[in-house]
C-alpha positions in Angstrom: -9.9 -1.3 28.9 -12.8 -3.2 28.1 -14.1 -0.4 26.0 -11.2 0.5 24.3 -10.1 -2.5 23.0 -13.6 -3.0 21.1 -13.1 0.5 19.9 -10.0 -0.2 18.2 -11.3 -3.3 16.7 -14.2 -1.6 15.8 -12.0 1.2 14.0 -9.9 -1.8 12.3 -12.9 -2.9 11.2 -14.2 0.1 9.9 -11.1 1.0 8.2 -10.8 -2.4 6.6 -14.4 -2.2 5.4 -13.8 1.4 3.8 -10.4 0.1 2.2 -11.9 -2.9 0.6 -15.0 -0.4 -0.9 -12.6 2.3 -2.1 -10.9 -1.0 -3.8 -13.7 -1.9 -5.4 -14.9 1.4 -6.7 -11.1 2.2 -8.2 -9.9 -1.2 -9.2 -7.5 0.4 -11.9 -6.1 2.3 -9.5 -5.2 -0.2 -6.7 -3.8 -2.5 -9.4 -1.4 0.5 -10.5 -0.9 1.1 -7.1 0.0 -2.3 -6.1 2.6 -2.8 -9.3 4.2 0.3 -8.3 4.9 -0.5 -5.0 5.8 -4.1 -6.0 8.8 -2.3 -8.2 9.5 0.0 -5.8 10.2 -3.2 -3.4 12.0 -5.4 -6.4 14.2 -2.5 -7.7 15.1 -0.7 -4.7 14.2 -2.3 -1.1 15.0 -5.6 -2.0 18.5 -5.6 -3.4 19.7 -2.4 -0.7 18.0 -4.4 2.5 18.1 -8.2 2.0 22.3 -8.5 1.7 22.3 -6.7 5.1 19.4 -8.5 6.8 21.7 -11.4 6.0 25.0 -10.1 7.1 23.8 -8.7 10.2 22.4 -12.0 10.8 25.6 -13.9 10.6 27.4 -11.6 12.7 25.2 -11.4 15.6 25.7 -15.5 15.4 29.5 -15.9 15.3 30.1 -13.3 17.7 31.2 -9.7 15.6 28.1 -8.0 17.4 29.6 -8.6 20.5 33.4 -7.8 19.9 32.4 -4.2 18.7 30.4 -4.2 21.6 32.6 -5.1 24.2 34.9 -1.7 22.5 32.2 0.6 22.2 31.1 0.0 25.6 32.9 2.4 27.3 32.0 5.1 25.4 28.1 4.2 24.6 27.2 3.5 28.1 28.3 7.4 29.1 26.6 8.9 26.2 24.0 7.1 25.0 23.2 5.1 28.6 22.9 2.0 26.0 25.6 -1.2 26.2 28.6 -1.1 23.7 26.5 -3.6 21.4 24.6 -0.5 20.2 27.0 1.0 18.7 27.4 -1.7 16.3 23.5 -1.5 15.6 23.8 2.5 15.3 26.6 1.7 12.3 24.3 -0.8 10.6 21.3 1.2 11.1 22.8 4.4 9.4 24.5 2.2 6.6 21.4 -0.1 5.8 18.9 1.8 6.8 14.8 1.2 8.1 14.1 -1.5 9.3 17.5 -3.0 9.9 18.2 -1.2 13.3 14.6 -2.4 14.5 15.5 -6.0 13.5 18.8 -5.8 15.3 17.5 -4.3 18.6 14.9 -6.9 18.8 17.3 -9.7 18.5 19.6 -8.2 20.8 16.5 -7.9 23.1 15.4 -11.5 22.5 19.4 -12.7 23.7 18.4 -10.7 26.9 21.3 -8.1 25.7 19.4 -5.4 26.4 16.3 -4.5 28.4 13.1 -2.5 27.5 14.1 1.0 28.3 17.7 0.4 26.4 16.3 -0.9 23.5 13.4 1.8 23.5 16.8 4.5 23.4 18.4 2.3 20.8 15.6 2.0 18.5 14.6 5.2 18.5 17.9 6.7 16.9 19.2 4.0 14.9 16.0 3.9 12.7 17.4 6.1 9.5 17.4 6.1 6.0 20.3 4.4 4.2 22.7 6.4 2.0 21.6 4.6 -1.2 17.9 6.0 -0.9 19.3 9.2 0.3 22.0 9.9 -2.4 20.5 7.8 -5.3 16.9 8.2 -4.7 16.1 11.7 -3.0 19.3 13.7 -3.9 19.7 12.2 -7.7 16.5 11.0 -8.4 13.9 13.2 -6.8 15.6 16.5 -6.9 18.1 16.3 -9.6 21.2 17.6 -7.5 23.9 15.3 -6.2 25.3 18.4 -4.2 22.0 18.0 -1.5 23.2 14.9 -0.4 25.8 16.5 2.1 23.2 18.5 3.6 20.6 15.9 3.8 23.0 13.3 5.3 24.7 15.9 7.8 21.3 17.0 9.0 19.4 13.3 8.9 22.2 11.4 10.4 23.5 14.4 12.5 20.1 15.0 14.4 20.0 11.0 14.9 22.8 11.4 17.0 21.6 14.5 18.9 18.2 12.1 19.6 19.9 9.4 20.8 21.8 12.0 23.4 18.2 13.2 24.4 16.9 9.8 24.5 19.1 8.4 27.3 16.7 10.5 29.9 14.3 7.9 28.8 13.7 5.2 31.3 16.1 6.8 33.6 14.8 4.5 37.0 15.0 1.2 34.9 16.7 -1.7 36.0 19.2 -3.9 34.5 18.5 -7.2 36.5 16.9 -9.1 33.3 19.9 -7.9 31.6 22.7 -11.0 31.0 25.5 -8.4 29.7 28.0 -8.0 32.7 27.6 -4.6 34.9 29.8 -1.5 33.1 32.2 -1.9 36.5 32.8 -5.5 36.1 34.5 -4.7 32.3 37.1 -2.2 33.7 39.9 -4.4 34.2 42.4 -6.3 31.7 43.1 -5.5 27.9 40.0 -4.2 25.8 41.1 -6.0 22.8 41.3 -9.1 24.8 38.4 -8.8 26.6 36.5 -7.8 23.0 38.2 -11.2 21.3 36.9 -13.2 24.4 33.3 -11.9 23.7 33.0 -12.9 20.7 34.7 -16.5 21.2 31.9 -16.8 24.2 28.9 -15.8 21.9 30.0 -18.2 18.9 30.3 -21.0 21.4 27.1 -20.2 23.1 25.3 -19.9 19.2 27.0 -23.6 19.0 25.7 -23.7 15.2 28.0 -24.3 12.5 28.4 -22.4 9.4 26.5 -24.7 7.4 23.6 -24.4 9.5 24.3 -20.4 10.1 24.1 -19.3 6.3 20.7 -20.9 5.2 18.7 -19.7 8.7 20.3 -16.4 7.9 19.0 -16.5 4.5 15.7 -18.2 5.1 15.3 -15.4 8.2 16.0 -12.4 5.8 13.5 -13.5 3.1 11.1 -13.5 6.0 11.6 -10.0 6.5 12.2 -8.7 3.3 8.6 -10.5 2.2 6.9 -8.5 5.2 8.7 -5.4 4.0 7.3 -5.4 0.4 4.1 -6.5 1.4 3.5 -3.0 3.7 5.1 -0.7 1.0 2.6 -2.5 -1.7 -0.2 -1.8 0.9 0.2 1.5 1.7 0.7 2.5 -1.9 -2.4 1.3 -2.2 -4.5 3.0 0.2 -2.4 6.5 -0.7 -3.8 5.5 -4.4 -7.5 4.7 -3.5 -7.7 7.7 -0.8 -5.9 10.2 -3.8 -8.7 8.8 -6.0 -11.6 9.3 -3.9 -10.2 12.9 -2.5 -9.8 11.9 0.8 -6.2 13.5 0.7 -7.5 16.5 0.2 -8.9 17.0 3.8 -5.3 16.1 5.1 -3.9 18.6 2.3 -5.9 21.4 3.9 -5.1 20.4 7.5 -1.5 20.4 6.9 -1.8 23.8 4.8 -2.7 25.6 7.9 0.1 24.2 9.7 2.5 24.9 7.6 1.4 28.7 7.2 2.4 29.3 10.8 6.1 28.1 9.9 5.9 30.5 6.5 6.6 27.3 4.7 5.1 27.2 1.0 2.0 25.8 0.9 2.5 23.2 -2.0 4.7 21.4 -0.1 1.8 20.2 2.1 1.1 17.0 -0.4 4.9 16.3 0.1 4.0 16.5 4.0 1.1 14.2 3.7 2.4 11.8 1.7 5.4 11.5 3.7 3.2 11.2 6.7 2.1 7.3 4.6 5.0 6.5 2.9 8.4 7.9 3.0 9.4 7.5 -1.1 6.4 9.2 -2.4 6.7 11.9 0.3 10.4 12.7 -0.6 9.3 12.1 -4.2 6.5 15.0 -3.9 8.8 17.5 -2.1 11.5 17.1 -5.0 8.8 18.2 -7.8 6.9 20.8 -5.5 7.6 23.5 -7.8 10.7 25.6 -9.4 9.1 28.6 -7.8 9.8 27.0 -4.4 13.1 27.8 -2.9 15.2 24.9 -2.6 15.9 25.0 1.1 12.1 24.6 1.8 11.9 21.9 -0.4 15.5 20.2 1.3 13.5 20.7 4.7 10.7 18.8 4.1 12.7 15.8 2.7 14.5 16.0 5.7 11.4 15.8 7.2 9.9 13.0 5.7 13.0 10.8 5.7 13.3 11.1 9.4 9.7 10.8 10.2 10.2 7.5 8.2 6.2 7.3 6.9 3.5 4.7 8.5 4.9 2.0 6.0 8.5 1.9 7.9 6.2 2.2 11.3 4.2 -0.7 10.4 7.2 -2.4 9.9 8.6 -1.7 12.9 5.9 -2.5 14.7 5.6 -5.8 13.0 9.3 -6.6 14.2 9.1 -5.7 17.7 5.6 -7.4 18.5 7.1 -10.5 20.0 9.2 -8.2 22.0 8.0 -5.9 25.2 9.4 -2.8 23.8 6.8 0.1 23.6 5.8 1.7 20.0 4.9 5.1 22.2 8.5 6.1 22.9 9.1 5.1 19.1 6.7 7.1 17.6 7.6 10.3 19.9 11.5 9.8 18.6 10.5 9.7 15.2 8.2 13.2 15.6 11.2 14.9 17.4 14.1 13.2 14.6 12.1 14.9 11.8 11.4 18.1 13.3 15.4 18.3 14.5 16.3 17.3 10.7 14.3 19.7 9.0 15.6 22.6 11.5 19.1 21.3 10.7 18.6 21.9 7.0 18.2 25.4 7.6 21.0 25.4 10.2 23.2 24.3 8.0 22.5 25.3 4.3 24.4 28.4 4.4 27.3 27.2 6.1 27.3 23.8 3.5 26.8 25.7 0.3 30.5 25.4 -0.5 30.8 21.7 -0.3 27.9 21.2 -2.7 30.0 21.6 -6.0 32.7 19.2 -4.4 30.2 16.8 -3.4 28.6 16.6 -6.7 32.0 15.7 -8.1 32.0 12.4 -6.4 27.9 11.5 -7.1 27.5 11.9 -10.5 23.8 12.0 -12.2 23.0 8.5 -12.7 19.9 6.6 -14.5 17.7 6.2 -11.4 14.9 4.4 -14.2 18.0 1.1 -14.1 18.8 0.9 -10.0 19.8 -2.9 -10.4 22.8 -2.0 -12.8 24.9 0.9 -12.8 23.4 3.1 -10.2 24.0 0.5 -7.4 27.8 -0.1 -8.4 27.9 3.6 -7.6 25.9 4.0 -4.5 26.4 0.8 -2.5 30.3 1.6 -1.2 28.7 4.8 0.0 26.8 2.2 2.8 30.3 0.9 3.4 31.5 4.4 4.1 28.8 5.0 6.4 29.1 1.8 8.5 33.0 2.0 8.6 33.0 5.8 9.5 30.7 5.1 12.2 32.5 2.5 13.7 35.8 4.2 13.5 34.6 7.6 14.9 32.8 5.5 17.8 35.9 3.5 18.4 38.1 6.8 17.9 35.9 8.5 21.0 36.3 5.4 23.2 39.8 5.9 22.7 40.1 9.0 23.5 37.9 8.9 26.4 39.8 6.0 27.9 43.1 8.1 27.6 41.6 11.1 29.2 39.8 9.3 31.7 42.6 8.8 34.5 43.9 12.5 34.0 39.7 13.7 35.1 39.4 11.3 38.0 42.9 12.5 39.8 
């Protein structure tokens, strides 16, 4: 164990020295990459993520998360083997994108509302792209085809739900002894809406802070996290740029080429896969500009792969959020790989059946000027996050109602 520990430390030290050397050899490229990463953070990530960080913190403090958790518990436990409170995390993760799902999961673990295995299941399928990035940046900005948003969304979010169903088998022997949520058998009596409001009230009383204390602390916490996200985006942008300038990325491209040939995927898409391995934005952009001679279905499948893998930049954000918990990174890593392959396969399966919807969806997602995201773009795209959040919650509540309606007949 000690040898492995020192080997990891040596690798990190050598990597840091090598990165510093590359930055000294290519200072202009490093500065340009830093500015590009900073621009992505300020123009896209900050306005898209920071409000969700603050709102999710406030909703957790006032007990709204516990309210939805009680409503969704009858469906979330038998289907995903997580408490109903995970349904809210699922909706927020789909609506706000990475790393909001991980942020909420870590907070639930800190409050002992979930155990380790439940947290690992939850974070595995709630780490997803947000609709603003999927529609605005990828479909409109990179592919210049708003109609692709439907196929990408169906493949990305649909495979995430399928991943959640598969991850229910993770940690079958786990104990719930350290969790403060009541056992499911204790929540079957009484009106579920009354119990939901009661859970909300108890959570609010347990928190104890006034609204004047909650808002500043939520803003402070959100700012700390958004600066971590921005720093990691800039860091990985610099890594990618200096490694490209040193022609190190060519080795990765050749390795990916050999794998893509096994699946008859065009070789030029190897750059998109390698870029997406490190940073999701660069990978999706490379997929969109891979070349007109490559079939659109292949480029779309690679974009779905990159969006679901999320890139090492997002992985680093997740690790930074989970470092103070006992949630393990390895299950998350395996889930990202599985989600990436499921999403890519889903694109090929859905491509022909969803062709008719492309023209229809294009009418609702107009071509926008993605060079000015803070002006008109957000006016058109931000409501899509609200649609995804509301739709996810309503769908889960509807499934709960159906489950509670048919359960007596199934038992009889």
